[in-house]
C-alpha positions in Angstrom: 1.1 -15.2 18.2 -1.1 -12.6 19.9 -0.4 -9.0 19.3 -0.7 -8.2 22.9 2.7 -9.6 23.4 4.0 -7.3 20.9 2.2 -4.2 22.1 3.9 -4.1 25.4 7.5 -3.9 24.0 9.3 -0.6 24.1 9.7 0.1 20.5 11.7 3.3 21.1 10.5 7.0 21.3 11.1 8.4 17.8 7.5 9.8 17.7 6.2 12.6 15.7 7.1 14.8 18.7 10.7 14.6 17.4 9.9 16.9 14.6 8.2 19.7 16.7 11.2 21.9 16.4 10.4 22.3 12.8 8.2 24.9 11.1 4.7 23.5 10.9 2.5 24.4 7.9 -1.1 23.3 8.2 -2.5 22.4 4.8 -5.9 22.2 3.3 -7.1 21.2 -0.1 -8.7 24.1 -2.0 -11.0 22.4 -4.5 -14.5 21.3 -4.2 -15.9 17.7 -4.2 -16.0 17.4 -8.0 -13.8 20.1 -9.5 -10.8 19.9 -11.6 -7.8 20.4 -12.0 -6.4 20.0 -8.6 -3.8 22.8 -8.9 -2.3 25.2 -11.6 0.7 27.2 -10.8 3.5 29.0 -12.6 5.9 28.6 -9.8 5.8 25.1 -8.7 7.8 25.2 -5.3 5.8 26.2 -2.2 6.4 29.3 -0.5 9.6 28.4 1.0 11.4 28.5 -2.2 13.8 26.2 -3.7 14.8 24.2 -0.6 16.9 21.5 -2.3 19.7 24.0 -3.1 22.1 23.2 -5.7 20.7 19.7 -6.2 19.7 19.0 -9.8 18.1 16.2 -11.6 21.4 15.4 -13.3 24.0 15.9 -10.7 22.3 14.5 -7.6 21.7 10.8 -6.5 18.3 11.3 -5.0 18.6 8.0 -2.9 21.8 9.1 -1.1 21.5 13.0 -1.1 17.9 13.9 -0.2 17.4 17.3 1.5 15.7 17.7 4.9 14.0 21.1 5.1 12.7 20.9 8.7 9.2 22.1 7.4 6.2 20.0 8.3 3.3 19.9 6.0 0.4 18.9 8.5 -3.0 17.4 7.0 -6.0 16.2 8.9 -8.0 13.5 7.2 -11.5 12.1 8.1 -12.4 9.0 6.2 -16.0 8.2 5.9 -18.6 6.4 3.7 -21.3 8.3 1.8 -23.5 8.1 -1.2 -22.2 10.1 -4.2 -22.8 10.0 -8.0 -19.6 11.1 -9.8 -20.5 9.6 -12.9 -24.4 9.8 -12.5 -24.9 6.6 -10.8 -25.6 6.9 -7.0 -23.5 4.4 -4.9 -21.5 4.4 -1.6 -18.0 5.8 -1.9 -15.3 6.2 0.5 -14.4 9.8 1.0 -11.5 11.9 2.6 -12.9 15.1 4.2 -16.1 14.5 2.2 -14.1 14.5 -1.0 -13.5 12.2 -3.9 -10.9 11.9 -5.1 -9.1 12.6 -1.8 -7.4 15.9 -1.3 -4.1 16.9 -2.7 -0.9 16.6 -0.8 1.5 19.2 -2.2 5.0 19.5 -0.5 8.7 20.3 -1.5 11.4 17.7 -1.6 12.6 17.3 1.9 9.5 18.4 3.7 7.8 16.2 6.3 4.4 15.0 5.6 2.2 14.6 8.8 -1.2 13.3 8.0 -3.5 12.7 11.0 -6.1 10.0 10.0 -9.7 9.7 11.7 -11.4 6.5 10.8 -15.1 7.3 10.6 -16.1 4.5 7.9 -19.5 3.3 8.8 -22.1 1.0 7.2 -20.2 -1.2 8.1 -17.3 -0.2 10.1 -13.9 -1.3 8.8 -10.2 -0.9 9.5 -8.0 1.4 7.3 -4.3 2.0 6.6 -3.0 4.6 4.1 -0.1 3.8 1.9 2.1 6.5 0.5 2.9 5.1 -2.9 6.7 5.4 -3.9 7.9 7.2 -0.7 11.1 5.3 0.4 10.5 5.7 4.0 14.0 5.2 4.8 13.8 6.6 8.2 10.2 5.8 8.9 9.7 2.2 7.7 6.8 1.7 10.1 4.6 4.4 8.3 4.5 2.7 5.0 0.8 2.1 5.7 0.4 -1.7 5.0 -1.5 -3.6 7.8 -0.1 -7.0 8.7 3.2 -5.9 7.3 4.3 -2.4 8.9 1.3 -1.7 11.1 -1.9 -2.7 12.6 -5.0 -1.0 10.9 -6.7 1.9 12.2 -9.9 0.8 14.1 -13.4 2.3 13.5 -13.3 5.4 15.5 -9.6 5.5 15.8 -7.0 8.1 15.0 -3.5 7.7 13.9 -0.9 10.1 12.7 1.7 9.4 10.0 4.9 11.3 9.7 7.6 10.9 7.1 10.0 12.8 4.7 9.2 13.4 1.1 12.4 11.6 0.2 11.9 11.6 -3.5 10.3 14.1 -5.9 7.7 14.2 -8.6 4.3 12.7 -9.0 2.7 10.1 -6.8 -0.7 9.2 -5.0 -1.8 7.6 -1.8 -4.4 5.0 -1.2 -5.8 2.6 1.2 -4.1 -0.7 1.6 -7.0 -2.7 3.2 -8.8 -5.5 1.2 -9.3 -3.8 -2.1 -10.7 -0.7 -0.2 -9.2 1.8 -2.4 -11.5 0.5 -5.3 -14.1 2.0 -3.3 -12.8 5.7 -3.8 -9.9 5.9 -1.2 -7.4 7.5 -3.4 -5.7 10.8 -3.7 -2.8 12.7 -5.3 0.7 13.6 -3.8 2.9 16.0 -5.4 6.6 16.5 -4.3 8.1 19.5 -6.0 11.8 19.3 -6.8 14.3 20.1 -9.4 13.3 20.7 -13.1 14.6 18.6 -15.9 13.0 20.4 -18.9 11.5 24.0 -18.6 7.8 24.4 -18.5 5.5 27.3 -17.8 2.3 26.0 -16.2 1.8 23.1 -14.0 -1.5 21.6 -14.6 -1.4 19.3 -11.6 -2.4 15.7 -11.0 -4.5 13.9 -13.5 -5.9 10.8 -12.0 -6.9 8.1 -14.4 -9.1 5.5 -12.7 -11.6 2.6 -13.6 -14.8 2.9 -11.4 -17.1 0.0 -10.3 -20.7 0.5 -9.3 -20.8 -2.5 -7.2 -19.4 -2.5 -3.6 -15.6 -3.5 -3.6 -16.2 -6.2 -0.9 -18.8 -7.7 -3.1 -16.4 -7.9 -5.9 -13.6 -9.3 -3.7 -16.0 -12.0 -2.7 -16.3 -13.0 -6.2 -12.7 -12.8 -7.3 -11.6 -15.2 -4.3 -14.7 -17.4 -4.7 -15.3 -20.8 -6.6 -17.0 -19.6 -9.8 -14.4 -19.0 -12.5 -16.7 -16.7 -14.4 -16.6 -14.1 -11.6 -13.0 -13.9 -11.0 -12.5 -11.2 -13.6 -14.9 -8.4 -12.9 -15.7 -5.7 -15.5 -15.4 -2.1 -14.4 -18.6 -0.1 -15.1 -16.8 3.3 -16.3 -13.6 4.9 -16.6 -12.7 8.5 -15.2 -10.4 11.5 -15.4 -10.1 13.2 -12.0 -13.2 11.3 -10.6 -15.5 12.4 -13.4 -17.1 11.0 -16.6 -20.6 10.5 -18.1 -22.3 7.2 -17.8 -24.9 5.8 -20.0 -27.7 4.9 -17.6 -29.8 2.9 -20.2 -27.1 0.3 -19.7 -27.8 -0.3 -15.9 -28.9 -3.8 -15.4 -32.5 -4.4 -15.8 -34.4 -4.3 -12.2 -31.7 -2.0 -10.8 -33.6 0.9 -9.4 -30.7 2.9 -8.3 -30.8 6.6 -9.1 -28.8 7.5 -12.3 -28.4 10.6 -14.2 -27.1 11.0 -17.8 -24.5 13.7 -18.6 -23.1 14.0 -15.1 -20.2 15.9 -16.6 -16.7 15.7 -17.7 -13.5 17.6 -16.5 -12.0 20.5 -18.7 -8.6 21.8 -18.8 -7.5 25.3 -20.0 -4.4 25.5 -22.0 -2.6 28.8 -23.2 -1.2 29.1 -26.8 2.5 28.7 -27.0 2.8 27.7 -23.3 4.5 24.5 -22.1 2.0 22.7 -19.6 3.0 19.9 -17.2 0.5 17.2 -16.9 1.0 14.6 -14.0 -0.7 11.3 -15.1 -1.4 8.8 -12.4 -3.2 5.3 -12.8 -5.0 4.9 -9.6 -7.4 2.4 -10.7 -8.2 -1.1 -9.6 -7.6 -3.0 -12.6 -7.6 -1.1 -15.8 -4.4 -0.3 -17.8 -4.7 3.2 -19.2 -3.8 4.5 -22.6 -3.8 8.4 -22.6 -3.6 11.0 -25.2 -4.7 14.4 -26.3 -6.0 15.0 -29.7 -4.0 17.1 -31.9 -1.1 17.5 -29.2 2.2 15.9 -29.0 3.6 14.9 -25.6 7.0 15.0 -24.1 7.7 12.3 -21.3 9.9 13.7 -18.6 9.4 11.4 -15.8 8.1 7.7 -14.8 7.0 7.2 -11.4 9.6 9.3 -9.2 12.5 9.1 -11.9 13.1 11.9 -14.1 14.0 10.6 -17.6 15.7 11.9 -20.7 12.8 13.4 -22.5 11.2 11.7 -25.7 8.1 12.4 -27.7 5.0 10.4 -27.9 1.4 10.7 -28.7 0.2 7.7 -26.4 1.2 7.0 -22.8 0.4 3.7 -21.3 0.1 3.5 -17.5 -0.6 0.3 -15.4 -2.1 0.5 -12.1 0.1 2.6 -9.6 2.3 4.0 -12.4 2.9 7.7 -13.0 4.1 9.7 -16.0 4.9 13.3 -16.2 4.5 14.8 -19.7 4.9 18.2 -21.1 2.5 19.6 -23.7 3.1 22.9 -25.7 -0.1 24.8 -26.4 -1.0 25.2 -30.0 -0.1 28.6 -31.5 -3.3 29.0 -33.5 -5.9 26.6 -31.9 -9.2 25.9 -33.5 -11.8 25.4 -31.0 -11.3 22.8 -28.2 -9.8 19.3 -28.1 -10.6 15.9 -26.5 -8.5 14.5 -23.9 -9.0 10.7 -23.9 -7.9 7.7 -21.7 -9.1 4.4 -22.5 -8.9 1.1 -20.5 -6.8 -1.1 -23.1 -8.7 -3.7 -24.9 -7.4 -7.0 -26.2 -7.7 -9.0 -23.1 -5.6 -6.4 -21.2 -8.4 -5.1 -19.0 -12.2 -5.4 -18.8 -14.7 -2.7 -18.8 -18.5 -2.0 -19.8 -17.4 1.6 -20.6 -13.8 1.8 -21.3 -13.4 5.6 -22.5 -12.8 8.4 -20.3 -12.8 12.1 -21.7 -12.1 15.6 -20.9 -12.1 18.9 -22.7 -9.0 20.9 -23.4 -9.9 24.4 -24.4 -8.1 27.5 -25.0 -10.9 30.1 -24.6 -14.5 29.9 -23.0 -16.1 30.7 -26.2 -14.7 27.4 -27.4 -15.6 25.5 -24.2 -19.3 26.6 -24.3 -19.9 24.7 -27.4 -19.7 21.5 -25.7 -17.7 18.4 -26.3 -15.5 18.8 -29.2 -15.5 16.4 -32.3 -11.7 16.0 -32.8 -9.8 13.0 -33.9 -7.7 10.8 -32.0 -4.1 10.2 -33.2 -3.8 7.1 -35.2 -1.3 5.7 -32.9 -3.8 5.9 -29.9 -6.5 4.2 -32.0 -4.0 1.5 -33.0 -2.6 1.1 -29.5 -5.7 -0.2 -27.8 -5.1 -3.5 -29.6 -1.5 -3.6 -28.9 0.1 -5.9 -26.2 -0.4 -4.3 -22.7 3.1 -3.1 -22.0 5.0 -0.1 -21.0 7.3 1.9 -23.6 10.3 0.1 -24.6 13.2 0.1 -22.1 15.4 1.7 -24.7 13.5 4.9 -24.4 13.2 5.4 -20.7 16.8 6.5 -19.7 17.1 7.9 -16.2 18.5 11.4 -16.0 20.8 10.6 -13.3 22.7 7.4 -14.2 23.1 4.7 -11.8 24.8 1.4 -12.7 23.4 -1.9 -10.9 25.7 -4.6 -9.7 26.0 -6.8 -12.5 26.9 -9.7 -10.2 24.5 -9.5 -7.4 24.9 -11.7 -4.4 21.4 -13.1 -4.7 19.4 -14.0 -7.7 15.9 -15.4 -7.3 13.2 -16.7 -9.7 9.6 -16.1 -8.8 7.0 -18.0 -10.7 3.4 -16.4 -10.8 0.5 -19.0 -11.2 -3.1 -19.3 -10.6 -5.5 -22.0 -9.4 -8.0 -23.3 -6.8 -7.0 -24.2 -3.3 -8.4 -27.3 -1.3 -11.7 -25.6 -0.6 -12.1 -24.7 -4.3 -11.6 -21.1 -4.0 -9.4 -19.2 -6.6 -6.1 -17.8 -5.6 -2.9 -16.5 -7.0 0.4 -17.8 -6.1 4.1 -16.8 -6.1 6.4 -19.8 -6.0 3.3 -21.9 -5.1 2.6 -20.0 -2.2 -0.5 -17.4 -1.7 -0.3 -14.4 0.7 -2.7 -13.7 3.7 -2.0 -11.1 6.3 -2.4 -11.1 10.0 -3.7 -7.7 10.8 -2.7 -8.3 14.5 0.8 -9.3 13.9 2.7 -6.9 11.7 5.8 -8.5 10.2 8.0 -5.4 10.7 7.2 -5.0 14.5 7.9 -8.9 14.9 11.3 -8.5 13.1 12.1 -5.6 15.3 11.8 -7.9 18.3 14.4 -10.2 16.9 11.8 -12.7 15.2 12.8 -12.9 11.7 12.0 -16.6 11.0 8.3 -17.5 10.2 8.2 -21.2 9.5 4.8 -21.4 11.2 3.4 -18.8 8.9 4.0 -19.8 5.3 0.9 -17.7 4.2 2.9 -14.5 5.0 5.2 -15.2 2.0 8.4 -13.8 3.7 11.5 -13.9 1.4 14.4 -13.1 3.7 17.4 -11.8 1.7 19.5 -11.4 4.8 22.2 -8.6 4.5 23.2 -9.0 0.9 24.0 -5.8 -0.7 21.6 -6.3 -3.7 18.9 -8.7 -4.9 17.9 -9.7 -8.4 14.4 -11.1 -9.1 13.5 -12.8 -12.2 9.6 -12.8 -12.2 8.1 -15.2 -14.6 4.3 -14.8 -15.6 3.2 -18.6 -15.8 -0.5 -17.8 -15.0 -3.5 -16.9 -17.1 -2.5 -14.5 -20.2 -2.8 -11.4 -18.0 -0.2 -8.5 -17.5 0.5 -7.7 -14.0 1.9 -4.2 -12.8 4.5 -5.2 -10.1 5.2 -2.9 -7.4 7.9 -3.0 -4.7 7.5 -0.7 -1.7 10.6 1.1 -0.2 12.5 1.2 -3.3 12.8 2.4 -6.9 14.2 -0.9 -8.5 16.3 -1.4 -11.8 14.3 -2.8 -14.6 16.9 -4.8 -16.4 14.8 -6.6 -18.9 11.3 -7.4 -19.7 9.7 -9.3 -22.5 7.6 -12.3 -23.5 8.7 -16.0 -23.1 11.8 -16.4 -20.7 14.9 -14.4 -20.0 18.0 -15.4 -21.6 19.8 -14.9 -18.3 22.2 -12.3 -19.6 20.6 -9.6 -21.7 20.3 -6.2 -19.7 18.9 -3.1 -21.3 21.4 -0.2 -21.0 23.3 -1.8 -18.2 25.1 1.5 -17.2 21.8 3.1 -16.6 18.7 1.0 -16.8 15.3 2.3 -16.1 14.4 2.8 -12.5 10.9 2.9 -11.3 8.5 1.3 -8.5 5.8 -0.2 -10.8 6.6 -2.1 -14.1 4.2 -4.2 -16.2 5.0 -7.8 -16.4 3.6 -9.0 -19.8 1.2 -11.9 -20.2 3.4 -15.1 -20.6 6.3 -13.2 -20.1 9.0 -12.0 -17.6 10.6 -8.9 -15.9 14.1 -8.8 -14.5 14.4 -6.3 -11.6 17.1 -5.6 -9.2 17.2 -3.4 -6.1 19.8 -2.2 -3.6 19.4 -3.5 0.1 19.8 -0.1 1.4 16.6 0.1 3.4 16.1 -2.3 6.2 12.4 -3.1 6.4 9.6 -5.5 5.5 8.6 -4.4 2.1 5.6 -5.8 0.0 6.2 -6.8 -3.5 2.9 -7.4 -5.3 0.7 -7.1 -8.5 -1.2 -3.7 -8.1 -4.5 -4.9 -9.4 -6.7 -4.7 -6.5 -8.2 -8.0 -7.3 -5.1 -9.9 -7.7 -3.5 -8.8 -4.5 -6.8 -9.7 -2.6 -6.2 -13.0 -4.3 -2.6 -13.4 -2.7 -0.3 -12.2 -5.5 2.1 -10.7 -3.0 5.2 -11.4 -1.0 7.1 -9.7 1.7 10.9 -8.8 1.2 12.5 -9.0 4.5 15.7 -6.8 4.0 18.5 -6.8 6.4 16.9 -8.2 9.5 19.7 -7.8 11.7 19.3 -4.0 11.1 15.5 -4.0 11.5 16.1 -5.3 15.1 18.1 -2.0 15.7 15.2 0.3 14.4 13.8 2.7 17.1 10.2 2.1 16.3 7.9 4.8 18.0 5.6 3.8 20.6 2.5 4.9 18.6 3.0 1.7 16.7 2.5 -0.3 19.8 -0.5 1.8 20.9 -2.1 1.3 17.4 -1.9 -2.4 17.9 -3.4 -2.3 21.3 -6.3 -0.2 19.8 -6.8 -2.7 17.0 -6.5 -5.5 19.4 -9.2 -4.0 21.7 -11.5 -3.9 18.5 -10.8 -7.3 17.4 -11.4 -8.6 21.0 -15.2 -7.6 20.5 -15.6 -7.7 16.8 -15.0 -10.4 14.3 -13.1 -9.0 11.2 -14.5 -10.8 8.0 -11.3 -11.1 6.2 -12.3 -12.9 3.1 -9.1 -12.2 1.1 -5.4 -11.6 1.8 -6.5 -8.5 3.6 -4.6 -6.1 1.1 
């Protein structure tokens, strides 16, 4: 089906203009290209105060009682490609407004986020779409930012405006969702201020943990979906904290004449004795599972993804790709010098890297900082954890602050098997229930379903799982592929994590059935399973996929079609049709070299 037949349809008039009655605040990031941290404040909400009113973390169901402030936070993003050397090795990096990582978006719960995106990627030109990770999009399903599912890509030279409500609160990020593009640098933090659970004094802002590749991302994609089994698991070249780390230039491949500078610099964070600091940890990498710690400092975990949880103490936090964990750290009363902050890409077959360790400096006074990198000792739990199974903390520890009980007898239960192999042409691919995914950029699934077309027998490669109007769905995801853990992400929902483990589920055991963990990414162990469940309260076409960039490129992805009869009733704004006409005009004259799934 050609998109031209879709673009002419009247998808309603619920455009950005419908918000123009509201107060518009034009926002701009206030940090330089390589500076950290992103923000530090002792009064987290933005100037409009505490717009969520009497809502608290323990008395409010955020999925049914989210505020709408009427305030628009407007951002203007220009996406481009340029040569940068954040770790000392000069390479092409994708930038937003000339910055890597991309600018911080900071709003209050219930604000409208409005982002106008200008695609100026050159050398070569590529389409682009931005996904707002973890945002439910209950009133704006079409702005989820997934080409081939909720929109057509923004063509080179094109402009597109996203507008959606910050419907949950906490810490998240945004990233490109176009052929592993975000592995090239197109990532940025997003903070939604909301009710506190545990009091703290200083918000240290987002701490982005990310593996880093010196090779072009499309070159890596070509390998991971190729025919040579030795190339399907690429090693990252470095690991970073807020886009910074040193790199040992002596390890550059012989014959590589790329400019490289040792001691590019590492971030530093100022702590105050006795004060409680909030750190917002984000794994925004392409493949590497991160294990995070601060020497000599205990951490209190207060949130996973967008879900506040009953606090518990730890010395190590494990984050799969896409996961976020908020922690509190109390400054030492009598600090001696400065301390190392560490994040390592877990070893033991969990992730692959030539240089797996990222570091930053935590200091209490400038005199200590001036002495250079501290020689502190990591916690034994951190040193031991790098060899442990690649998994999140036990589900018995992660109890949501606001209790919600899932339906223990959901109308639909489906088992999904993950496998890996070669197709008829010899190329390697990932499969879910024996089917690999490939997007059609010109025919977004949501827009098709909005026309009443919710059956796709001619397109098995779209991997559509239609769950009809059932109230809830339980998925048992079984990892039967190579011994690799997968961070499983579902768009449009915080799902219940009912159980996780190695082997197979016994079909009955649910961890804390009256209030199981909720989040939008959960690690699926190698050779194991996860049991997740979600309420069908958000009509739309929602991706469920592994968040390892190279795996989703290889097709480890399905589309959850939720309440298609209600999708047909959505008043989709006309800008979506126009964006598809713009993309259609581009593809009429340019062949898009889509060598992978497209996502």
